[in-house]
N, C-alpha and C positions, 0 to 999 in steps of 0.2 A: 350723338355729338358730345365731346367731352364738355362737362359743365363750365371749364374755364374759357371755353370758346364762345359762351354766351355773355354778352356785355352786361347783363343784369346780375350775373354771378361773378364775372371775372374780377370787376372793381372790389369785390370783397374777399377774394381769394388770396392765399399766401404766394400765388406766382405773381400777381400785380404788386402786392407789398414788397415782396423780393426785388423786383425790377425796379419799383420807385425808391426803394432804400439803396440800392446799389447805384442808380443813376444819380441821386443826390448826393452821395458820398463821393463818388468819382468826379463828376462835374463841379461840385462845391469845392472839393479840395483843390481842383485844378485852378479854379478861378481864384481861390484864396491866395494860393502861392503865386499866381500870376500878378497879384497886388504888390508883392514884394521882390519879385525876381523877373528873368526874362523868360521867353516862350519855351526855349529848349529845357529849362530847369523844370518849368511847370510840367512839360510833356513827359519828362522823365518821372517826376513823382505820379503824374497820372497813370503810367504805365504799371508802376509799383502797386497803386491802389487797384487798378483794373484786374491784374492777374491775382491779387488776393481775393476779389470780389468773386472769383470763379469758384472758390471754396465757401461762399456765404450761402450756406444751404439751411433749410429748416433742421433744427436739431437742439438738443438740450444746451444750455450755456457752457457748461464745462466741455462738452464734445465739440461745440462750435468753435470755442477758444482754442482747444487743441488742434483742430483740423486746419483753422486758418493760420495759427502760428506756424504749422508745419509747412503751409504753402509759402508763408512769407520767408522762412529759413531757406527752404529748398530753391526757391525762385531767386533769392539773393545769391546763392552759390552759384547757380547756373548764369546769372547775370555776370558776375565777377568772372567765371571762367571764360565765357564767350567774348566778354570785353577785352581781356588780356589776349585772347588768341586771335581777335580780328586783324591786327596789323600783318599777320603772318598767314598767307592763304592756304598753305599746306596744313598748317596746325589748326586753323580755324575749321577747314573741312574735316579733319580728323575728329576734333571736339564735337563737332555738329552731329556726326554719326554716332559717336561714343554716347553723347548725352541722349540722343533718340533711342538707342538701344537700352540704356539704363532706365529711362522714363517709361519705356514701352514694357519693360519688365514689371513695373509696379502694378499692372493690372491683374497680376497674380493676388492681389489682396482684395479683389471684388469691385463691386459697383461704386463702393464709396470712394476708391482710389482713382476712379476714371477722371474725375475733375482735377485732381492733383497732377495726374499725368499729363493732362492737356495744358494745364497751368505752367508746367515746366517747358513743354514744347513750344508755348505760347511766347513766353519771355526769350526763349533761344532764338526764335526766328526775328524777334523784335530788336535783338542785341547784335545780330550777325552783320549789320551795316554800320555799326559804331566803331570806326578805325581811331583808336586813341592810344596814348602812351599809358605807362603804368600809374602815373599820378591821376590822370584824368579817368581812367578804369576805376580806380578806388572811389574817387569822387563821385562818378556816374552811379556806381553801386550803393554808395552811401544815400544818394538822394533816392534811389529806387527803395531801399530799405526803409527809408523814412516815410515814403508813400505808402507802402505795405503796412508798416506799424501804425500810421496815422488811421488808414482805413479800418484796421483792425480794432483800434480803440473806438472809432465812431460806430462801427457795426455792433461791437459788444454793448455799447451805450444804449443805443436804439433797441436792441434785441432785449435788453433787461427790462426796459420799460414796457415792450411788447410781449413779454414772455407768455402771458396767458392768452394774448390775441392769437399767437401763432399755434398754440394747441387748440383753439377753438377752430381756427382754419383747417388744420390738419383732420380733426375728427369730422368737420363738415365734409370735408372731401371724401372720407370714407363712407359717410352716409348718402352722399350723392351716388357713390359706386354701388352701394346696397340698393338704392332705388333703381338704378339701371338694371342690376341683376334681377330684380322683382319684376321690371317690366319685361324682361326675357322669358321669365317663368310664365308671365301672363299669356305669352303667344303659344304656349303648349295647348291651350284651349282653343286656338284658332285652327280651324279646319283647313285653312289655305296654307299653313306652314307645314314643311317636312320635319317630322320629328327627329330623324338623325342630324340633319343639318343644324337643328335647334339645339340639341344636345352639345353639339361641338361649340356652337356659340355660347351657350351657357358656361361650359367649363372654361372657355377662354376669358369670359368675363369673371368667373370666380377667381382666376388667377390675379386679374388686375385688382379685384376686390381684396384679396388676401394680401397684396402688396400695401395697399392704402390702409388696411387694418393694422399691419404691422407698423407703419409709420405712426399710426395713432397710439399703439402701444409704447413706442419708444419714447414718445414726448409725454403721454399723459400719465404712464404708470411709473414714472421716475419723479419720486419725491413730491407728491401733491400737498400743498402747504396751507391753503385756505379754503373758504367756503367755495369761492369760484372754481377752484380746482376740484373740490369735492363734487360739484354738480357735473364737470366734465367727466370725472371717473364714473359716475353712476349712469350717465348718457353712454359712455363707452362700454360698460358691462351690459347695458340694455340692448345696446346695438348688436352685441355678440350673441345674446340670448335670442333676440329676434332672428339672427341670421341662421342660428341652429334650428330654430323652430321652422323657418322657411324651408331648411333642407328636409325637414321631416314632411313637408307638404307633398314630396315627390309621390306620384301614385302612378297607376297603370293607365297611362294616357292612351294607349292603344286600344284598349277594350272600351273606355269611354267614347272613343272616336268610332268605334265599330258599332256599338248599340245605340249611341245617342247622337248619330250624325245629323240627323233631322230636327233634334231638339234645340231650342233656343237658348236652354240653360247654359250650354257651353259658353256661348256669347256673353251671356251675363256673368259668368264666371270670370271671364276675361276682362271684362269691364271693371268688375269689383277689384281684382288683383291690380290692373292698371291704376285705380283710384288709390289703392294702398301704397303704390310706388309715388304717386303724387303727393300722398300725405307725409311721407318720408322726406321727399324734397322740401316741403314746407318746413320741417324740423331742421333739415341741413342749411336752408337759407336763413332761418332764425338764428342759428348757431353762428354762421358767418358774420352775422349783423350784430353779435353779442347781445341777443335779446331772447327772452323767454319765448317758447312757442306754444300756440294754442290751437287745438283741433278746430279746423275751418272746413273740412271735407265731410259731406253726408254720404253715408252708405245705404241709407233707407231704401232709396228706390231700387237698386239692384237686390238687395236682400228680400225685399217683398216681391220682386219678380221671380227670384230663385225658389222662395218658399212655396210660391204659387205653383211653380213648375214641378218642384218636388211632389206636391200633393196629386198633381196630374199624373205623373210619372208613377206614383204609387198605384194609383187606379189601373194605369196600363200594365203595371207588373201583375197585379191580381188578375187581370185579364189575359196575361200570357203574352202581351205586346212588347214588353220591354225586360230585358235579363235582370233578374234579382241580384246578381253579383255586380252589374254595372252600377245599379242603383245604390248598392251598399258603398261601393268606391266612391261614387258621386257625394253621398252623404258625409263621408269620412273626409274627404277633400274640401268640402264646404265647412265643415265644423273645424278644421284646421285653419282655414282662411279667416273664418271669424275670429278663432283665438289669436291669429297674427294680428288682426284689426284692434283687438283689445290690448295686445302688447305694444302696438303703435301709440295708443293712447296713453299707456303707461309712460312710453318715451317722452311724449309731450310734457308729461307732468314732471318728468325727471329734469327737463330744462329749465323748470320754474323755480325749484328750491331743492335743498337737501331732503331727500325721502328717508330718513332713519339712518342708521350705521352703514358705513361703506362696506362693500363686499368682502368677505372674509379672505379672499385671496390676497388682499393688500397686506395681511399680516405675514405672508411668506415671502421666501426669496423669489423676486420676479425674474431674476437673471435668465432663466430658461426662456421666457417670454420675449426677451429684448435682444435686439441686434448687437452683437459683440464685434467690434472692430479691433483687431490687434496687428500691428505691422511688427512681426517678428522677422530678423534677418534670415533666420533658418528656413522659412518658407520660401523666399526668394532663391537662396542658395540651392535648395533642394530642387527648384525647377530650372536650373542652368543645365539642362540635358536636352538631347536633340529631339526626343519624343514627347516634350512638354509642349503644349499648345502655346503657351505664354512665351516661351523661348522662340518657337517659330515665328510667332507674330513680331517679336522684338527684333529678329533678324530680318524679317520681311520689311518692317518699317525702316530700319537702318538702310537697307539697300534702297528703298524708294527714295528717301531723303538724298542719298548719293546721287541718285539719277537726277532728282529735281535741281540739286546744285549745278550739275553739269549743264542742264537745259537752262538754268538761269544764266550761267556764264555764256551761253551761245547766244542769248537774246541781243539784238540791236540796242537795246536800252537797259541800262544796268541799274536805274534808281530805285526800282521796286521788285527786283527779283525775288526777294524773301517771301513775296505773296505766293510764288509756287510751292515753296516749302510749307508755308502756313496752310496752304489748300490740302496739301498731302496730309499733313497732320491731322486736319479736321475730318477728312474723308475715311482715310485708311484706318479701320477698327479691326479688333482681334476676330470677328467673324465675317465671313463673306456677306451675310444678310445685312449686317449693320453697314457695311462699306457700300453696298449696292443703295440702300436707302439714303445714307448720308450724300452719296454722289448725287443723286436725283435732286435731293432737297437743296444741296449746295449750288448746283449748276442753275436750277429754276429761281432760286432766291437771289442769287447774285445777278442773274439777267434782270429780274424785277427791280432789285435794289439800284442798280445802275442806271436803268431807265428813269426810275422815280427821282433818283438824285439829279440826273440830267435836266428833267422838267423843272426841279426846284431851283437849280442854278440857272436856268433860263429865265425865270419870271421872278425870283427872289434875290435881291442883292443886299439887302440890310443885314449887317452882321448880327444883330439882336435877333432877327427873325430866323436866320440860320442857326443860331444857338438854340433857339426854341425847338427847330426840327431835330437838332442834334441831341437834345435832351429826350424827345420822344423816343428817338432811335434807341437811345441807350437804356430808357425804360423797358422797351420791348424786347431787346435782344437777350436779356437773362429771363425775362417773363415767360417766354414761349419756348425755351430751350428743352424742357422736358414734356411739353405738351404739343407742340407742332414746330419741328425744328425748321421748317421751311420759313416761317415767320421770323425766326431768330436769324436765318441767312440773309432775309431782307433787311432786316433792322441793322444787322452788323455791317453789310455793304454800305449802307447809307451812312452809318456811323463814321466808318474810316474815311469815306470819300468826302464827307463834309468837314471833317478835321482837317484833312490835307488842303481843302480849298480855304478854309479860315485861316491856316498856317501860310499857305502859298497861294494868293489869288491868281486866277488866270491858269489853273492848272487843269482845265477841263479835259486835256488829252489823257490824264491818269485814268479816267473812266473806261477808255477802250483798252488800255493797258491791262486794268484789272480783270476785263472779261478774257483776254487772251491769256493772262496768268492762271486764271481759274480754269480755262479749259485744259491748258497744259497739265496743271496739277491733277486735275481729275482724270486725265488720260493715264498718267503715271500711276496714280493711286489704284486705278482699275486694272491697269496690267499686272501690278504687283499683287493684287489680292489673289492671282492664281499662282503666286509663288510660295512655295512651302506651306501650302494651305492645311487647315485642320478641319475637315469636313465634318460635320454634325453626326453623321450616322455612326462615326467610331466611338462616340461617348454614350450611345443608347444602351448597350447591355448593362453597364454600371448604373445608369440613371433608372432602368427598369428595376433592377435588384433593389435599389434604394426605396422605390415606390413599394415593391411587394413586403420588404421588411418592415417598413414603417406602417404599412396596412396591418400586418400580423400584430405589430405593438399596439396599434390603435384598437383592434378587435379586443385584444386581451384586457386593456384599460377600461374599455366600454362594459366588458362582461363584469369585471370587478365592480365597476360603479352600479351597473343595473342591479347586481345581486346584493349591494350594499356591504360588500367586502372593505370597502374604503369609505372614510368618514367625509370625503368632499370630492369635488371633481377637478382637483388641481392636476393630478397626473393625466387625467383624461384629456384635459385642455391642452397640456404639454404635447401628449401623443397625437392629438388631433392637429395641432400647429405643425408638428413635424411632418405629418402625413400630407398636409396641404402644401408645405414646402417642398416636399419631394415631387408632388404631382405638378406644382408651379414649374419646377426646374426642367421637367420633361416636357411640358407643354410648350416652354420657351424654346427649348432645343428644336421641337418639331416646327415650330413657326419659322424659326431661323432656316431649318433645313428646306422648307418649301420656297425659299428665296434663292436657294443655291441652283445650280443647273441640274435639269432632269436626271441626268446621269449619276448624280451624287445623291439621289433621294432614295430611301429605303422604307418599304413596308409602311407607307403612309396610312393607308385605310386601317390596317391591324393596329397601328399606333393609336389612331384616332378611337377605335373601339376599345383598346386597352385603357386608355385615359377616361373614356366615358363610363366604363363598367367599375373602374376603381371609384370613381367618383359616386356611382350609384351605391356602392358598399357603404360610403359614408352616409349617404341619404338614408339608406334603409336602417343603419345603426340610429341615427337621429329619430326616425320614425318609431323605432322599438323604444327608445327612451320615453318618447311622448306618449306612446300607447300605455306603457306601465305607469306613468305618473297619472294619467287621466283615469286609469282603471284600477286604482291602488286599493279601493275598498272590495273585500272579499277575494283578493288574489291568492290562489294557492301558492304560496311561495316556492314549496319544494319541487312542485311541477314545472313552474316556470324556471327555476334554476336549472334543472335537468334539461330543460329544452335549451336554455341559453349556453350551458356548458357544452351540449352535443353541438349546437350551432357554431360555437367558437372553435371547437375541435376540429370540425369537419372543414370549415372554410380555411383555417390556418393551415390544415393539411393539404387542401387544394392550392393555396398560395405558395406554400412550399413547393408543391410539384410544379407549379408555374415558373418558380426559379429554377428548378432543374432542367425543365424542357426548353428553357430559354437556350441553352447549350445542347444542341442536337445530338451530339457525342456522349452525353452524360448518360449513365444507365438509370432506369427508372426504379424506383423503390418498390418492394413488394405491396400488393394491395392487401392490407389487413383490416380495412373497414375502421369505423369510429368505435372505440371500445365501450361508449356508454350508450349505444344505440337501444339495446334491449331496456335499459333503465328509463329511456325516454318513452318508450311505449307503456311501460307500467306506469309512470307518472302521469302520462297524458289521460289515462283512462280515469283519474281522479279529478281532473280539471275541466270535464265537459261542460259543467254547469256555470263556469266563469264566462260572461259575456264577450271577454275579449281574447278567448282562447283561440278561436279559429282566425281572427285577424293576426294574431301573434304568429301562428303557424304558416299563414299565407305570407307574411313578411319574411319570415325565415326561408321559406321556400324560394322567395325572390333572391334572398342573399346567397342561397346556394346556386341558383341559376347564374348569377353575375359573376360569382367567384369561379364557377366552371368556365365561363366565357373568357375570363382573364387568362385562365391556363390556356385555352385554346389559341388565343391571341398571342400569348407568349411563345408557344411553340412555332406558331407561323412566323412570327418576327424573328425567332432564333434560327429558322431555315432559310429565310431570305437573307439575313445578315451573314449567314455561313457561306452563301454562294456570292 
């Protein structure tokens, strides 16, 4: 369950704070204007504030100002154009289609532009019913602009006072997701859990975790100013160090299960890791409440039990009852888990006060780690071509809106036909998967919202009480939009129906009309999701190449870092981030493809295996780094460096081959072997006395095996896509 769906953590999350801030600003501004003007004026100002609030997202103050100001200006222009066109039906229809097309083209700028695109469509639908002359249109637009600017000023003021609070909340969310990630890791020690399905679950959670960690970077690494920010910075870096250490705990779970299936030690390990996840949750919960965190979870019972089991297993090993290899793997895994517990203790201390100088990374240009959003006109123009998925989506949306307008004109009631257009704008998304999910949430949410509103209006008649329900709905609508959209659909339906009832009492028939409009809009959006589709499998070859190339860069950076060829891990962290980003994009595409018709799904099992083995490459590298750090004393640097160079060369070559075999028609390169293999043999003869030499070779061998599986799955994917 998402942490924000738990009431205990929800009220301290940035989701609740955002909903409360938006509701207070929109409702408060409306009531303030209502004291000095009439209801239509107040509602116009309200719409201006509400459309601006759609861009009120967690961000730095400078970025928030730019994003919300862009929304105010764009929506004001849309309001003016639609208001001026409203008296002329043919012109209005043309402008509605044109605005829909241009707004839909904005998704080319990525996820950050999605709320801006919807804001433009939102004000377009709310302005299409306003038939007014030129003077009235400009006056109406002026009121809308005043509402937008007023909300902008209000939101920036509140955000300035809470600028540290939002950083804490976003960091806490990343910690909660890290705890969830570790919970999934714990189940690898559960004999009743299938390893393959658990790996897929782990990789998908890793993508969610990477997204939340990126949000943490974007806020915390930009201009830390005071001691409070310094504490957040050190917790942030401690979280990433812990995450990489958790990656290194990956081991050969199959061997453990094969040889230790009847031993209770695996159960104790699972319980120990679950406790570690709970410990991280206590840190996250303390951060959300703006408090220092103190260790409150004891691991002693599990550790004593594991120590006792290890002693018994050692005796069984001497008697030949237990595999020595499995016992070595078990000891190594247990040692890493204990190290992770120590790091969690350091994370507790990091929340209490500044622990020395901040990480050296802060002295460098952090731009490669931060999300860069640039709205360049050339990007949009370059996508004005038939094969662009964004262009096809824009055409699809424009056609759907045209059909919605025709349907609205054919209805026996004309007062709320814009609801069909708004429903289409909400449901129809760039991908089939997103459209399918939004349709389900919108239909169920609208039905529940209409029933709930009908019950409220049946038993509650006092305007003050209805305003209270309206305020709660206004809080909930933005609070759940990125957590569980179905709740947002419920709240939004209640919000608009309660507003209509407050403005026009005895308008109960509107509830039935809303349901009909929603069903019509959903049907149109569903039908047009098959028009000019951009099926996900078409993007797979390029996404796979991106993963393979970023994997090779990551391996090279890792090799340089482990050999001491670079002074710090700055480049390594950049390459690791880009590797994770490329895997994340591929996983997201795969998940969306699984929601498409079965006939449009390609190489699902091979893609799953490809993603898992790329993830395991990263885990092996993390394990190698940890192995070298823990066994630095007496390390034969020459032999180790030769081994690392050989591994990097061989795996990079295998990944290059994987990129070639992705295209079944490409000629295969000649097999010339790894040029430094003979040096590897000579060097390894000098390193037998180093205790970590054989674990190093075992980990490198696992790296070879997973890279070869990557190549095999790439070839299979290439063959399937070619057919």
